[in-house]
TORPA-4810 file (N, C-alpha, C, O; in nm, 3 decimals):
<nodes>
NODE_1_-16.794_0.816_10.456_-16.794_0.951_10.454_-16.726_1.015_10.539_-16.654_1.108_10.504_M
NODE_2_-16.738_0.970_10.683_-16.662_1.039_10.791_-16.507_1.006_10.767_-16.434_1.096_10.808_R
NODE_3_-16.452_0.913_10.719_-16.309_0.918_10.682_-16.256_1.014_10.578_-16.141_1.059_10.584_N
NODE_4_-16.342_1.045_10.480_-16.307_1.122_10.377_-16.322_1.277_10.462_-16.236_1.363_10.443_L
NODE_5_-16.407_1.296_10.532_-16.439_1.423_10.600_-16.309_1.470_10.694_-16.269_1.584_10.718_L
NODE_6_-16.250_1.328_10.742_-16.132_1.369_10.827_-16.009_1.445_10.760_-15.918_1.503_10.820_A
NODE_7_-16.027_1.433_10.631_-15.919_1.490_10.552_-15.915_1.650_10.539_-15.825_1.718_10.491_E
NODE_8_-16.047_1.695_10.599_-16.079_1.854_10.609_-16.112_1.888_10.738_-16.221_1.939_10.765_Y
NODE_9_-16.029_1.866_10.817_-16.055_1.892_10.961_-16.087_2.037_10.996_-16.172_2.060_11.083_P
NODE_10_-16.022_2.139_10.931_-16.052_2.278_10.951_-16.150_2.344_10.863_-16.162_2.466_10.857_A
NODE_11_-16.221_2.254_10.792_-16.309_2.327_10.671_-16.437_2.336_10.739_-16.500_2.439_10.720_W
NODE_12_-16.500_2.226_10.834_-16.627_2.221_10.861_-16.668_2.237_11.006_-16.601_2.173_11.087_F
NODE_13_-16.769_2.315_11.053_-16.802_2.300_11.175_-16.863_2.168_11.222_-16.891_2.090_11.131_E
NODE_14_-16.883_2.137_11.321_-16.986_2.032_11.372_-17.125_2.026_11.309_-17.158_1.923_11.251_P
NODE_15_-17.203_2.122_11.316_-17.323_2.136_11.252_-17.326_2.133_11.102_-17.431_2.102_11.045_D
NODE_16_-17.208_2.165_11.032_-17.196_2.147_10.901_-17.159_2.005_10.863_-17.194_1.959_10.754_E
NODE_17_-17.082_1.931_10.957_-17.046_1.794_10.931_-17.178_1.731_10.918_-17.200_1.659_10.821_V
NODE_18_-17.277_1.755_11.019_-17.413_1.684_11.016_-17.487_1.691_10.892_-17.547_1.598_10.839_Q
NODE_19_-17.475_1.820_10.848_-17.572_1.855_10.712_-17.502_1.742_10.608_-17.566_1.664_10.538_I
NODE_20_-17.366_1.752_10.613_-17.310_1.660_10.506_-17.334_1.510_10.514_-17.352_1.441_10.414_L
NODE_21_-17.334_1.465_10.636_-17.370_1.329_10.672_-17.507_1.281_10.638_-17.529_1.175_10.581_L
NODE_22_-17.606_1.375_10.682_-17.730_1.378_10.624_-17.758_1.370_10.480_-17.824_1.281_10.428_V
NODE_23_-17.697_1.479_10.410_-17.697_1.464_10.276_-17.636_1.326_10.220_-17.701_1.270_10.132_A
NODE_24_-17.535_1.277_10.257_-17.465_1.160_10.193_-17.579_1.025_10.228_-17.597_0.931_10.151_F
NODE_25_-17.641_1.041_10.347_-17.735_0.931_10.371_-17.852_0.934_10.293_-17.907_0.831_10.253_D
NODE_26_-17.895_1.054_10.269_-18.007_1.065_10.164_-17.981_1.024_10.024_-18.068_0.970_9.956_K
NODE_27_-17.861_1.050_9.980_-17.811_1.020_9.841_-17.800_0.880_9.824_-17.829_0.828_9.717_A
NODE_28_-17.748_0.797_9.949_-17.728_0.666_9.930_-17.867_0.596_9.948_-17.885_0.479_9.913_W
NODE_29_-17.963_0.675_10.004_-18.088_0.590_10.014_-18.158_0.615_9.867_-18.230_0.531_9.814_E
NODE_30_-18.132_0.727_9.817_-18.187_0.744_9.665_-18.120_0.637_9.570_-18.185_0.580_9.483_A
NODE_31_-17.995_0.614_9.590_-17.921_0.525_9.509_-18.012_0.386_9.518_-18.074_0.336_9.424_V
NODE_32_-18.006_0.342_9.642_-18.063_0.203_9.673_-18.210_0.189_9.646_-18.261_0.078_9.627_Q
NODE_33_-18.277_0.300_9.644_-18.416_0.307_9.607_-18.448_0.301_9.463_-18.554_0.257_9.419_A
NODE_34_-18.349_0.349_9.389_-18.366_0.352_9.226_-18.343_0.233_9.154_-18.273_0.139_9.191_S
NODE_35_-18.402_0.241_9.058_-18.396_0.100_8.958_-18.255_0.077_8.906_-18.237_-0.022_8.836_S
NODE_36_-18.150_0.161_8.933_-18.018_0.151_8.857_-17.949_0.060_8.963_-17.958_0.086_9.083_I
NODE_37_-17.888_-0.038_8.920_-17.805_-0.137_8.991_-17.656_-0.145_8.957_-17.614_-0.166_8.843_R
NODE_38_-17.577_-0.128_9.070_-17.442_-0.141_9.054_-17.370_-0.273_9.084_-17.406_-0.336_9.183_Y
NODE_39_-17.283_-0.312_9.017_-17.204_-0.445_9.069_-17.173_-0.430_9.214_-17.146_-0.319_9.260_P
NODE_40_-17.176_-0.544_9.289_-17.131_-0.538_9.416_-17.018_-0.494_9.449_-17.000_-0.425_9.549_A
NODE_41_-16.914_-0.536_9.355_-16.787_-0.504_9.389_-16.741_-0.356_9.376_-16.628_-0.315_9.403_D
NODE_42_-16.852_-0.276_9.330_-16.836_-0.126_9.293_-16.923_-0.054_9.394_-16.930_0.067_9.374_K
NODE_43_-16.984_-0.094_9.486_-17.064_-0.014_9.578_-16.992_0.077_9.648_-17.032_0.193_9.653_L
NODE_44_-16.871_0.035_9.716_-16.787_0.123_9.782_-16.736_0.227_9.690_-16.728_0.340_9.738_E
NODE_45_-16.698_0.212_9.562_-16.684_0.324_9.469_-16.791_0.400_9.458_-16.766_0.520_9.453_S
NODE_46_-16.907_0.369_9.453_-17.045_0.468_9.450_-17.042_0.554_9.566_-17.046_0.677_9.564_V
NODE_47_-17.033_0.473_9.675_-17.024_0.570_9.801_-16.920_0.659_9.813_-16.940_0.766_9.870_R
NODE_48_-16.796_0.627_9.761_-16.697_0.709_9.773_-16.726_0.833_9.671_-16.707_0.949_9.706_A
NODE_49_-16.767_0.802_9.558_-16.810_0.913_9.460_-16.916_1.011_9.527_-16.892_1.132_9.536_I
NODE_50_-17.025_0.959_9.571_-17.120_1.024_9.646_-17.073_1.119_9.739_-17.120_1.232_9.739_L
NODE_51_-16.980_1.082_9.824_-16.913_1.150_9.953_-16.829_1.248_9.893_-16.840_1.362_9.937_A
NODE_52_-16.730_1.225_9.783_-16.645_1.329_9.744_-16.716_1.439_9.692_-16.679_1.552_9.726_K
NODE_53_-16.834_1.423_9.599_-16.906_1.521_9.547_-16.965_1.605_9.653_-16.958_1.728_9.642_R
NODE_54_-17.020_1.553_9.750_-17.087_1.633_9.851_-16.976_1.704_9.928_-16.998_1.821_9.959_I
NODE_55_-16.865_1.649_9.963_-16.739_1.731_10.011_-16.716_1.836_9.934_-16.718_1.947_9.988_I
NODE_56_-16.691_1.826_9.804_-16.642_1.929_9.700_-16.750_2.046_9.702_-16.723_2.166_9.709_A
NODE_57_-16.872_1.993_9.694_-16.971_2.116_9.675_-16.956_2.193_9.812_-16.946_2.315_9.807_A
NODE_58_-16.955_2.127_9.935_-16.951_2.189_10.065_-16.821_2.284_10.076_-16.834_2.398_10.121_A
NODE_59_-16.712_2.242_10.041_-16.579_2.313_10.021_-16.597_2.447_9.947_-16.542_2.552_9.981_V
NODE_60_-16.686_2.432_9.835_-16.723_2.564_9.760_-16.824_2.631_9.814_-16.869_2.730_9.756_D
NODE_61_-16.871_2.591_9.927_-16.968_2.684_10.008_-17.096_2.626_10.021_-17.168_2.682_10.105_G
NODE_62_-17.150_2.518_9.953_-17.291_2.484_9.958_-17.325_2.428_10.089_-17.244_2.360_10.152_E
NODE_63_-17.443_2.453_10.131_-17.469_2.391_10.249_-17.607_2.349_10.273_-17.651_2.300_10.377_R
NODE_64_-17.681_2.378_10.147_-17.825_2.319_10.139_-17.837_2.180_10.131_-17.800_2.132_10.024_D
NODE_65_-17.881_2.097_10.217_-17.900_1.956_10.226_-17.952_1.894_10.087_-17.900_1.801_10.025_L
NODE_66_-18.051_1.958_10.056_-18.107_1.910_9.896_-18.031_1.924_9.787_-18.040_1.843_9.695_G
NODE_67_-17.939_2.038_9.782_-17.854_2.041_9.664_-17.743_1.970_9.683_-17.693_1.923_9.581_R
NODE_68_-17.686_1.947_9.794_-17.573_1.855_9.817_-17.601_1.720_9.767_-17.526_1.661_9.689_L
NODE_69_-17.718_1.669_9.816_-17.769_1.539_9.768_-17.781_1.528_9.633_-17.716_1.440_9.576_R
NODE_70_-17.862_1.611_9.562_-17.898_1.611_9.417_-17.755_1.607_9.348_-17.723_1.514_9.274_D
NODE_71_-17.668_1.719_9.380_-17.539_1.722_9.318_-17.462_1.592_9.310_-17.407_1.558_9.205_G
NODE_72_-17.458_1.519_9.419_-17.388_1.397_9.427_-17.449_1.303_9.341_-17.375_1.234_9.272_A
NODE_73_-17.607_1.284_9.332_-17.657_1.208_9.239_-17.624_1.224_9.108_-17.591_1.124_9.046_L
NODE_74_-17.627_1.333_9.052_-17.603_1.364_8.906_-17.461_1.367_8.852_-17.425_1.452_8.771_Y
NODE_75_-17.381_1.271_8.899_-17.237_1.255_8.867_-17.217_1.162_8.755_-17.253_1.045_8.766_S
NODE_76_-17.153_1.215_8.630_-17.126_1.108_8.530_-17.054_0.990_8.566_-17.066_0.886_8.500_P
NODE_77_-16.987_0.999_8.656_-16.895_0.876_8.717_-16.994_0.758_8.752_-16.968_0.638_8.738_W
NODE_78_-17.115_0.811_8.801_-17.196_0.683_8.870_-17.264_0.608_8.743_-17.306_0.493_8.760_L
NODE_79_-17.275_0.669_8.619_-17.331_0.628_8.501_-17.236_0.540_8.442_-17.277_0.451_8.368_N
NODE_80_-17.103_0.553_8.466_-17.011_0.465_8.398_-16.982_0.344_8.460_-16.939_0.247_8.396_Q
NODE_81_-17.006_0.343_8.605_-16.992_0.198_8.678_-17.104_0.136_8.710_-17.096_0.046_8.793_I
NODE_82_-17.238_0.171_8.648_-17.347_0.092_8.687_-17.363_-0.052_8.595_-17.302_-0.079_8.492_R
NODE_83_-17.448_-0.122_8.653_-17.455_-0.253_8.597_-17.534_-0.207_8.459_-17.603_-0.106_8.448_S
NODE_84_-17.505_-0.317_8.346_-17.575_-0.279_8.214_-17.676_-0.419_8.221_-17.639_-0.525_8.271_R
NODE_85_-17.799_-0.397_8.165_-17.888_-0.515_8.145_-17.840_-0.597_8.042_-17.900_-0.700_8.011_P
</nodes>
C-alpha cells in the first residue's frame, strides 16, 4: 500500500495517509477472516486491488474509513481471482 501511495505524494496529508493505511489493513483482515480463499500466487494481486480501490476512492474525496474498506472489498476483480472449490 505504501509504495502505491508514493505515486500520489501531493494528494494526501499525513493524517489522511493513516486513514488509508488503516482502511487497507481492515480490508485485508476481512479478506483473511472470510471463507473466500485466493490462490497463494494471487495474494499480492488481491492486496494490490484493495490498495488501488482505496486510493481511487480517496482521490475522489472519500475519507471515511468504513466506506474506504467496504468499497475495496466489493470489487468484481476479487471475485475473478478467487479459488474455486
